[in-house]
C-alpha angles and dihedrals in degrees: 000000000000092000091058092049091051091046091051089053092049091049090057085074090073105107098205136063125334128307126205125198125174134155124180138170116262135206129204138056123350119259113289096028098085137030100293096198090055090053089052095045092050091050099046090046089059087057093051097257125131119256123240098211099216098335094105112122117222114224133175126250094262094050090046091055092046092048092050091048091053097047093044094046099052132026113254096232105050104009091238117151110270096170132007115271091241092052092046092048092049093048092048092050091047091055095045092047091059088075130071125249088261093058122128122220129203138179139181102241149333120304104152097086137046095267106063120189128178149156109235126233094185136047091249121115089243130019135168142154146114134285113199135182141174134173093289109032148016128209148169135212107187137168129205120194135176130210 
C-alpha cells in the first residue's frame, strides 16, 4: 500500500498530538450484510484502540472528508493550526479516495461545529477520526490530542 505509506509520511507534518493511519485488506461479507459496528470494533481492537460497542456514528463520504480535514488542520484542544488547511484537505481526500464508492464511514462524535462531543477510543484527552471500510479493505485515520 504505497498510498498509505506516503499518507503516513505526509501526516507526520501535523505539529500537534499523534496521528494514526492504517489500511488493511479485509475478508468477510460486503458492507451492509453484517453488523458494521462489530467489524469496526474488531478492527480497532487489533490496533490497540478501545471499542465503542454500538456508539459508532455512520457518516457519508463528504462528511468523512470534511471531518478529517477539520481534525487534521487544527488541534482538538485549542483549535490552533496543526497542519495547513491545504495539506489537511489533501491528506483527508487521499485517505477517503482509498475506498470504493460503496464504502461505509464511521466516527466517534461530532467535530464539525463549535460544540464537539465524542466517545474516546484512546486514552488521550481528545481523539477523533474516521474508520472506513468497503468490500476489500478497512482503514482508520485518527488523531489524538492533549490539552
